[in-house]
MARZAFI-633958 format. One record per residue (C-alpha): residue in one letter; x negated, y, z negated. Coordinates in nm, 3 decimals, padded with zeros to 5 digits. Example, Ala and Ser with C-alpha at 12.3 -4.5 7.8 and 13.67 -1.06 7.14 Angstrom:
<recs>
+------+---------+---------+---------+
: panu :       X :       Y :       Z :
+------+---------+---------+---------+
:    a : -01.230 : -00.450 : -00.780 :
:    s : -01.367 : -00.106 : -00.714 :
+------+---------+---------+---------+
</recs>
This chain:
<recs>
+------+---------+---------+---------+
: panu :       X :       Y :       Z :
+------+---------+---------+---------+
:    m : -02.767 :  01.127 :  02.915 :
:    h : -02.745 :  01.079 :  02.540 :
:    e : -03.054 :  00.882 :  02.454 :
:    w : -03.126 :  00.940 :  02.088 :
:    t : -03.395 :  01.187 :  01.990 :
:    e : -03.458 :  01.364 :  01.662 :
:    e : -03.378 :  01.697 :  01.825 :
:    r : -03.041 :  01.574 :  01.951 :
:    k : -02.945 :  01.376 :  01.641 :
:    n : -02.657 :  01.600 :  01.534 :
:    e : -02.515 :  01.624 :  01.885 :
:    i : -02.523 :  01.247 :  01.934 :
:    d : -02.380 :  01.178 :  01.589 :
:    d : -02.087 :  01.406 :  01.673 :
:    l : -02.029 :  01.226 :  02.004 :
:    v : -02.032 :  00.884 :  01.837 :
:    e : -01.783 :  01.006 :  01.577 :
:    i : -01.549 :  01.123 :  01.854 :
:    e : -01.593 :  00.788 :  02.030 :
:    e : -01.513 :  00.598 :  01.710 :
:    t : -01.196 :  00.803 :  01.656 :
:    t : -01.085 :  00.734 :  02.013 :
:    i : -01.143 :  00.361 :  01.971 :
:    q : -00.941 :  00.362 :  01.648 :
:    l : -00.644 :  00.494 :  01.848 :
:    e : -00.706 :  00.247 :  02.131 :
:    m : -00.705 : -00.038 :  01.880 :
:    l : -00.354 :  00.054 :  01.770 :
:    i : -00.239 :  00.049 :  02.133 :
:    y : -00.414 : -00.285 :  02.189 :
:    l : -00.240 : -00.434 :  01.886 :
:    k :  00.100 : -00.302 :  01.996 :
:    c :  00.063 : -00.451 :  02.344 :
:    w : -00.028 : -00.797 :  02.214 :
:    e :  00.213 : -00.799 :  01.920 :
:    a :  00.537 : -00.677 :  02.078 :
:    d :  00.800 : -00.952 :  02.069 :
:    l :  00.966 : -00.837 :  02.392 :
:    i :  00.641 : -00.843 :  02.595 :
:    i :  00.546 : -01.190 :  02.467 :
:    k :  00.897 : -01.320 :  02.529 :
:    k :  00.917 : -01.191 :  02.887 :
:    l :  00.570 : -01.321 :  02.979 :
:    y :  00.659 : -01.660 :  02.829 :
:    q :  00.986 : -01.679 :  03.025 :
:    f :  00.811 : -01.559 :  03.343 :
:    v :  00.552 : -01.838 :  03.320 :
:    r :  00.829 : -02.092 :  03.268 :
:    l :  00.993 : -01.961 :  03.585 :
:    l :  00.666 : -02.001 :  03.776 :
:    h :  00.663 : -02.365 :  03.666 :
:    g :  01.021 : -02.417 :  03.783 :
:    e :  01.155 : -02.450 :  03.428 :
:    h :  01.487 : -02.318 :  03.301 :
:    y :  01.519 : -02.007 :  03.085 :
:    d :  01.456 : -02.086 :  02.718 :
:    w :  01.762 : -01.950 :  02.540 :
:    y :  01.629 : -02.072 :  02.205 :
:    f :  01.294 : -01.890 :  02.222 :
:    k :  01.182 : -01.763 :  01.883 :
:    i :  00.846 : -01.634 :  01.763 :
:    q :  00.717 : -01.792 :  01.445 :
:    e :  00.690 : -01.538 :  01.166 :
:    s :  00.573 : -01.783 :  00.900 :
:    a :  00.508 : -02.153 :  00.846 :
:    r :  00.864 : -02.178 :  00.715 :
:    n :  01.010 : -02.107 :  01.060 :
:    k :  01.044 : -02.472 :  01.160 :
:    d :  01.278 : -02.392 :  01.450 :
:    a :  01.041 : -02.134 :  01.607 :
:    t :  00.889 : -02.189 :  01.950 :
:    s :  00.535 : -02.111 :  01.829 :
:    s :  00.314 : -01.844 :  01.676 :
:    r :  00.218 : -01.532 :  01.870 :
:    q : -00.140 : -01.638 :  01.927 :
:    d : -00.044 : -01.986 :  02.050 :
:    l :  00.227 : -01.842 :  02.273 :
:    i : -00.023 : -01.606 :  02.435 :
:    r : -00.317 : -01.847 :  02.460 :
:    l : -00.148 : -02.183 :  02.521 :
:    m :  00.199 : -02.117 :  02.659 :
:    i :  00.120 : -01.813 :  02.873 :
:    r : -00.251 : -01.786 :  02.952 :
:    d : -00.342 : -02.154 :  02.992 :
:    r : -00.033 : -02.232 :  03.199 :
:    l : -00.134 : -01.960 :  03.445 :
:    k : -00.476 : -02.109 :  03.517 :
:    d : -00.374 : -02.309 :  03.824 :
:    i : -00.101 : -02.071 :  03.942 :
:    s : -00.282 : -01.738 :  03.906 :
:    p : -00.652 : -01.769 :  03.814 :
:    k : -00.694 : -01.390 :  03.815 :
:    f : -00.410 : -01.340 :  03.567 :
:    y : -00.550 : -01.626 :  03.356 :
:    d : -00.897 : -01.468 :  03.352 :
:    a : -00.757 : -01.123 :  03.270 :
:    i : -00.577 : -01.253 :  02.961 :
:    k : -00.870 : -01.472 :  02.856 :
:    e : -01.114 : -01.181 :  02.871 :
:    t : -00.872 : -00.939 :  02.708 :
:    y : -00.670 : -01.113 :  02.438 :
:    k : -00.900 : -01.206 :  02.151 :
:    t : -00.729 : -01.359 :  01.849 :
:    q : -01.015 : -01.255 :  01.623 :
:    i : -01.002 : -00.892 :  01.737 :
:    r : -00.625 : -00.888 :  01.706 :
:    n : -00.648 : -01.020 :  01.348 :
:    s : -00.924 : -00.780 :  01.248 :
:    i : -00.723 : -00.481 :  01.374 :
:    a : -00.397 : -00.600 :  01.217 :
:    h : -00.564 : -00.635 :  00.877 :
:    s : -00.803 : -00.338 :  00.911 :
:    n : -01.083 : -00.589 :  00.868 :
:    y : -01.357 : -00.437 :  01.081 :
:    s : -01.632 : -00.176 :  01.068 :
:    f : -01.825 :  00.046 :  01.308 :
:    q : -02.202 :  00.032 :  01.311 :
:    g : -02.425 :  00.182 :  01.578 :
:    r : -02.170 :  00.187 :  01.865 :
:    h : -02.051 : -00.163 :  01.783 :
:    i : -01.727 : -00.295 :  01.638 :
:    h : -01.794 : -00.559 :  01.374 :
:    p : -01.492 : -00.784 :  01.308 :
:    n : -01.537 : -00.888 :  00.947 :
:    n : -01.358 : -01.218 :  01.002 :
:    y : -01.625 : -01.436 :  01.163 :
:    i : -01.562 : -01.804 :  01.079 :
:    k : -01.837 : -02.048 :  01.167 :
:    d : -01.611 : -02.347 :  01.232 :
:    d : -01.324 : -02.161 :  01.402 :
:    i : -01.356 : -02.156 :  01.781 :
:    v : -01.146 : -01.838 :  01.813 :
:    s : -01.340 : -01.650 :  01.540 :
:    q : -01.693 : -01.650 :  01.677 :
:    l : -01.738 : -01.277 :  01.745 :
:    k : -01.988 : -01.104 :  01.520 :
:    a : -01.986 : -00.776 :  01.708 :
:    v : -01.833 : -00.609 :  02.014 :
:    s : -02.016 : -00.322 :  02.178 :
:    f : -01.825 : -00.004 :  02.251 :
:    d : -01.898 : -00.063 :  02.621 :
:    d : -01.745 : -00.413 :  02.606 :
:    w : -01.447 : -00.270 :  02.421 :
:    v : -01.385 : -00.033 :  02.714 :
:    n : -01.333 : -00.335 :  02.942 :
:    i : -01.111 : -00.513 :  02.690 :
:    f : -00.892 : -00.208 :  02.638 :
:    h : -00.869 : -00.109 :  03.005 :
:    n : -00.774 : -00.465 :  03.104 :
:    t : -00.501 : -00.456 :  02.841 :
:    l : -00.360 : -00.139 :  02.998 :
:    i : -00.378 : -00.294 :  03.345 :
:    i : -00.187 : -00.603 :  03.227 :
:    y :  00.069 : -00.384 :  03.052 :
:    n :  00.109 : -00.164 :  03.359 :
:    e :  00.164 : -00.469 :  03.581 :
:    y :  00.410 : -00.607 :  03.325 :
:    i :  00.616 : -00.287 :  03.356 :
:    r :  00.592 : -00.289 :  03.736 :
:    l :  00.705 : -00.651 :  03.758 :
:    n :  00.985 : -00.597 :  03.508 :
:    n :  01.114 : -00.297 :  03.706 :
:    r :  01.093 : -00.488 :  04.034 :
:    i :  01.289 : -00.783 :  03.894 :
:    n :  01.551 : -00.549 :  03.749 :
:    e :  01.590 : -00.365 :  04.080 :
:    t :  01.633 : -00.697 :  04.263 :
:    y :  01.916 : -00.807 :  04.036 :
:    i :  02.079 : -00.464 :  04.049 :
:    k :  02.102 : -00.504 :  04.428 :
:    l :  02.248 : -00.853 :  04.390 :
:    a :  02.501 : -00.728 :  04.136 :
:    g :  02.598 : -00.442 :  04.368 :
:    q :  02.711 : -00.700 :  04.623 :
:    n :  02.941 : -00.869 :  04.372 :
:    n :  03.128 : -00.606 :  04.170 :
:    n :  02.818 : -00.545 :  03.951 :
:    e :  02.818 : -00.908 :  03.830 :
:    v :  02.544 : -01.171 :  03.839 :
:    e :  02.586 : -01.538 :  03.757 :
:    i :  02.329 : -01.689 :  03.521 :
:    r :  02.276 : -02.046 :  03.405 :
:    v :  02.269 : -02.138 :  03.039 :
:    t :  02.083 : -02.454 :  02.937 :
:    e :  02.150 : -02.597 :  02.593 :
:    k :  01.896 : -02.794 :  02.388 :
:    d :  02.067 : -03.120 :  02.486 :
:    g :  02.025 : -03.035 :  02.855 :
:    k :  02.387 : -02.940 :  02.913 :
:    q :  02.417 : -02.651 :  03.161 :
:    y :  02.697 : -02.412 :  03.244 :
:    p :  02.735 : -02.078 :  03.427 :
:    h :  02.780 : -01.746 :  03.256 :
:    y :  02.802 : -01.390 :  03.386 :
:    v :  02.629 : -01.063 :  03.306 :
:    m :  02.742 : -00.722 :  03.425 :
:    y :  02.524 : -00.432 :  03.528 :
:    r :  02.632 : -00.093 :  03.393 :
:    p :  02.506 :  00.181 :  03.627 :
:    q :  02.589 :  00.460 :  03.383 :
:    w :  02.355 :  00.307 :  03.124 :
:    n :  02.120 :  00.124 :  03.359 :
:    d :  02.152 : -00.188 :  03.146 :
:    w :  02.313 : -00.533 :  03.137 :
:    r :  02.572 : -00.694 :  02.910 :
:    y :  02.745 : -01.027 :  02.893 :
:    k :  03.081 : -01.039 :  03.069 :
:    q :  03.353 : -01.092 :  02.816 :
:    s :  03.592 : -01.381 :  02.864 :
:    e :  03.936 : -01.282 :  02.987 :
:    e :  04.096 : -01.538 :  02.759 :
+------+---------+---------+---------+
</recs>
């Protein structure tokens, strides 16, 4: 419908400019989805649950190389501790993250290190010897798939989070709005603790000791 011709040059240039502006906004949403601590934390804990592992009470995202007690960096958490551990459990979820989360794209957006040329996004951070920095260009059409998949993952994240919350609200309702949880220390020691659901706020808080 918009094949370039000299007569339609101005019209097509205007359409491409609108498309570029839209993609700029989509990039900010993409970055927010893959940078948010809470989303990364919940996906990480969910994958641990799928593997039958206890909740990691000491989870911490690495903010710099000085954070020696951190679990890992954002990109390694997403690629290695979430995506790769889903491969055998949920191949579709694994593929969705693999095709959607691109470390190079994330970095180029975060540092405004990209340019638009002829309906292509050019990440200006190509590194020949870096396996996760091999993209020289992403077409606008390919970006549509990347962005839409991000929204699908985010939508399913919200749906799953709401479903889990509703399940525990029902359990709490059967026990004076309390739910027992298990705390596992770094040395393996485990003990029970309790959280209380507050209907008026639709949230949870730790039950205070009566001592």
